[in-house]
N, C-alpha and C positions, 0 to 999 in steps of 0.2 A: 281313788278308783281310776285306773287307766283304761281309756277306750280308744280303739284304733279303727280308722276308716280308710278305705282305698277307693279311688275313682280313676278311671281311664278317660283321658280327654279325647276329643275327636281325632286328633293327630296321632294317637297311640301312646302319648306320654302317660305314665302311671304316676299318680300323686297319692302320697300316704300322709295321713295326719294322725299323730299319736297324742291324744289329749291327756295331759298330765297336770291337772289343775293345782296340785300341791307344790309345784315348783315355781321359781321366780325368773328363770332364764329359759329361752327357747334354743333349740339346735336346728339349724337348717343345713341340709345336705343334698347334693345332686350326685347320684350314682350312675355310672355308665359301664356297660358290660364290654369293656375293652381294656386289654392289658398286654403284658409281654408276649403272651401266646399269639396275639394278633399281629405282631410286628413282622413285616416282610423280611425275607432273607437278605442279609447285607445291610439292613436298616434296624437291627436289633436295638432296642431302647427308644424307638420312635414314640410309643404311647407315653412313656415317661417324659420324653423331651417335649411333647405337645402339652402335657400337663404343666410343665414349667413355663412354656412360652405364653400360655394364656394369661399369666399374671403380668406380662410385660406391657400390656396396654390394650385398650379397646376403642371403639368409635366414640364412646362416651367418657372414658377414663384413659387419658393419654399415656399413663405410665404406671408402673407397679406402685409408686408412691401414692398416686391418686386412688388406686384401688384400695390400698391399705387404709388410707385416711377416710375413704368413704365407708368402709366397714367399721372403723373406730367410731365414727360419728353415730352409729346405730348400736354400739356396744359389742362389736364383733372383732374378731381377729382371724382372717381367712387362712385356710390351710388346704392341702391336697395330698393325696397319696395314690400311688399306682402299684398294683401287684400283678400277678400272672394273668388274672382274668377280669379285673375291674379297676376303674379309676373313680376316685371320690373327691369332690370339692365340698368343703364344709366350714361352718363357722357358728360359734355361739352368737346369739343375737337377742337384743331386748325384744320381748314378745310384742311390744307395740310397733315394731319396725320390721316385721318378717317380710312384708311385701317389698320394702326397699332392699332387703337382702336378696330376694329373688331377682330384682331388677339388675343388681350388680352381677350376680352369677349369670343371668341371661345375657348380659352384655359381654361377659368373658367367653361364654360358650358359643354364642351366635354371631358376635361381631368383633372378633379379635383382630388386632393389627398384624399379628405374627411378626413383630419387629424384634430387634435385638438378638437375632439368631447367632451371630458370631460371638457375642458376649456369653450367651447361654451355653454355647458349645464349650467354651473354656471352663465355665462353672461346672457343668456336668462331667466334663473330663476329669476335673479335680476330684469330684465325688467318686468317680470310677477308680481313680488311682488309689483310693483308700483300701481297695481290695487287692492291690498288687504289691509285691515286694520290690526291692531295689533293682531286681533284674527283670521286672515286668511280668513275673509269674503270678498267676491267680492263687491267692491264699485264703479266700473266703470259703470256709467249709460248706456253707449253704450252696454256693454256686457249683463247687466241685461235686458235691453229692447230687445236685440236680442233673448235672451232665451224665452222671452214672445211672441215675434213675430213669431218665428219658433221653437217651442218646439220639443225636441228630433230629431233635424235635424242639420247637420253640420253648416248651416248658423247661428244657434243659439249659436254656440260655439265661444270662443275668437280665433281670428286668431293666436295669439301667443301661444295658448294652455293653459293647466293648469300645476301646479307644478308637478302633478303626470304624466301627459302625456309627458311633456318635459323630465323628468327623465327616461322615458321608451324608448325614441328614441335611436336607435343604428345604427351602420354602415349598417347593412343589410336593415333597413328601408330606409335609405338615398339612398342606391344603387337601391333599388326597385322603389322608387319614381322617381329617376333620369331617370331610364330606361323607366318608364311608361309615364311620362309627358314631359320630356325634349327631345322632338322629333321634327323634322322640321315641320311636319304638324300642330303642336300645337304652332308654334312660328311665330313672325313677327320681322324682323329687320328694323328699320326706321332711316333714317338720314335726318336731316333738317338743312338748313343753306346755305351758299354760296358754293354749290356743284353742280355737274352735274350728271344727272341721269345715263348716260351710264357708267360713271366712277364708280359710286356706285354699279351698278348691276354687273359690271365686278369684282370688288373687293369682293362683297358678294359671287359670284359664286366660286371664287378661295378660299376664306377663309372658307365658310360654305358648299360648294358643296358636300363634302364627308360625311357630317352629315347624319346619317341614323336612322331609327326608324319607327315603325308602327303608327297606330292611337291610341290616348290615350283612356282610358276607360271613359265612360260618367258618370257624377256625378249623385247622387240620387236627383231626383226632389222633390220639395215641393208639397205634395199632400193634406195634411189636415192642416187647420189653424183655430184657435178658432174664434168664431163669437160673441164675447162679450167683452166689455171694461174690462181691467185688471189694477190693481193698485198694486204696490210693494213699500213698505217702507223699507229702510235698514238703520240701525243705525250706525253712524260713528262720531268719536270725532273731528269734524271739527268746524270752526267758522261759516260756512255757510251751507245752504242746496243746493244741486245740484238737479235741476229739469229737467227731460226730458219728453216731450210729443212726443211719437213716434207713428206713424200711419203706418199700412200696406199700401203700395203704389201700384204702377203699374210697370209692367215689362219693361225692356229695349226694346225700339222699339214701345211701345204703342203710339197710335195716340195722346193721351192726354199729352204726356211727356212735350211738349213745354209749355202747359198751366200750368203744375205743376211748371216748372221753373219760370214762371212769378209770380205765387202765392207765391213761396218761397221768391222772392224779395219784393213783396208787404208786406208780413208779417214780414220778418226779413232780409232785404237786405241793410240796411244802416241807416243813420240818419233820413231819411224821412219815414222809414217803420213803419207800424202800431204798431207792438209790441214794437219797440224801443220808439216811441212817447208816447205810453200809459204807459208802465212799467217804463221807465226811466224819460222821460221829464215831465210827468204828475204826476205819483205816486212816483217817486224817490226811487224805491225799488230794482233796478238792476243797474249794471254798463253797461252790454251789453246783447244782445239776439242774438243767432245764430241759423240758420236753415241749415240742410244738407239733401241731397237726396241720396238714394242708389237705384240702379236698377240692377236686375239680369235677367237671361234668362226667368224666369217664375214668378218672384215676385219682390217686391221692398219695399221701406219705405221712410218716410220723418220724420225727427226728429227736434224738437225745443228744444234748450238747454239754460238754464240760471242758475245763482247763486243768492241767496237772503238770507237775515237773517232768522233764524228760525221763528221769530215772524211775518214775512211778507210772509211766504210760502203760506198760504191759500189765501191771497190776490193775489199773483202772479198766482196761479192756476186759481182763479176766473177770473182775468183779461185776461189771455191767452185764456181760454176756451170761454170767451165772444167774443173775436176777431175772433176766429176760427168759432164759430157759426154764427157770423155776415157775414163773407165772404162766408159762405155756403148758406145763405138765401137772402142776399142783393147783387144785381149786383154792381160790381166795377164801379165807375164813369169813364166817358170818360177821364177827365183830369188826374186822377190817373193812369189809364191804359196806357195812352200815355206817361206819364213821365217815368214810370217804363220800358215800352217797349223800349223807345228810349235809356234809360240808358243801357239796355242789348245789344242793337244793337251797341252802341258805344264801349262797352266792347269787343264785338266780333271784331270790327275794331282794337282795341288796341292789341288784341292777335296776329295780323299779325307781330308785332315787336318781338315776342318771338319764338325762335327756339324750346324751350322746349314745349310751348303750341301747336305749330303746329305738333311737333312730337307726342304728346299725342293725338291730334285730329285725325291724319291720321294713326298713328301706332296702338294705342289702339283701334281706330275705326275699323281698318282692322281686328284686332284680334277678336273683338266681332261681326264683320259683320254689323256694323252700321255706316259706313263712311258717313259723311255729310260735305259738304263744308260750309264755313262761309256764303256764299251767300244764300245757302239753309236755314240755320238756321235763317238768318236775314229775309228772306221772310216769313218763317213760323211764326216768331214773329209778323211781320206786319199783318198777317192774323188772329191772335188771337182776339177773340171778348169777350165781357163781358159774353155772354152766354156760351162760351167755359170754361171760368174760373169758372162760377157758377156750371156747370155740373161736372167739375173735382173736385172742392172743396166738393161738396155734396158726391162724390164717395169716395175720399181719407179720408176726415175728418169725415166720418160717425162714430158714437160712437162705433160700433162694432170693428172698426179698431184701437181704442185707446189703447195704453199701456203707462201708467203713472208711472214713476219711480222717487222716491224722496230719496236722500241719504244725511245723515247728522244727526245732533243732534236733531231729531224730538221729539216732546213732545206729551203727551197723549192728545187725542182729535183731533189731526191734521188729522190722517188717516180717522176718522169718518167724519169730516167736508169735507175732500177731496172727499170721496165717495159720499156725498150728492151733491157736486158740479158736479161731473161726471154724476150723475143721472139727475140733472137739465139740463145739457148739452144735454143728450140723449132726453129729452122731447122736445127740440127745433127742432129736426129733424123729 
């Protein structure tokens, strides 16, 4: 039996405890609502840079090695991640040593040395170069599509930043960002595993209770979005073409979000999904097809990704758009809906065995004010109808929302043929 409890400390810090007595390891995480969309102009990548630099030493742990060994001593291996709207520091920890893990994270977040900036600049620049070709041109389909989805907005910029913005980041930028966003009212501490709520709340109050800070500044909202399909071809000397079909989606918390989750699984959720069957099993032009969803406070996206040979790119575009058009005009059959729905419900059950997944569900959910229990998600999935899927597909997969990105050794004529296929797709709506 999993039991979840939440308490807000006097300083505004929210603490979540997910009691999972059947497990043997605990997961500790600190979520902060700050990411790429909070980076100032000219300092894109600042949130990601700060995440890196906090591992370089604190008042109590002078180096990244000391931080690593301190976590190892309590059964942990620390990690962190930054996305468009959040930053998370996390580690598996032996349940007897959760408080010690909190103390290490508190040292990193509240008393960092902010040292090693020059070295970290070089490291992050190397990471950024992975998304550039030999001419310095952006070849990451995610970033290219994001620029098309949210032009001239921080959501359209790479979370890692650009080579120019990374080089421009200095100690004052890091100090200012830390003071603005690393505040208790902007954070959630979550512990999941074989732990007890009252012990977690007591430890959190003692370790983080003195953390002070005001409210963080609000991010710039997305106000204007283009209302026409867009196509971007980027040349790269690869052996395959990378294709992404990205669509403006729906915000976090939208009533249609569950329907979109089911649609994602129907289209590209495994061996029985439509795009997998058509593109791989029938046409033999891809190895795999993946789909991902992004949801923010006021906007969202859904992206379908695949790789194919240059000579089969047009066929891949044609087949993918045909499936998207079909799911937007033809109701999903009852057997297909039930199969995909039940698979999703089972996956939710499986997540009960993961302290990491439960920590994300209740910790990140609390951060974004969208906490939902597994039972709530399962019931909503049971209530989804074919009509719900049709309505959501018609909304999200509308041609005006399409941003098509193709990266690789494309040939003359491909772009023209792709544009014709997009125009034909629009005619079906």
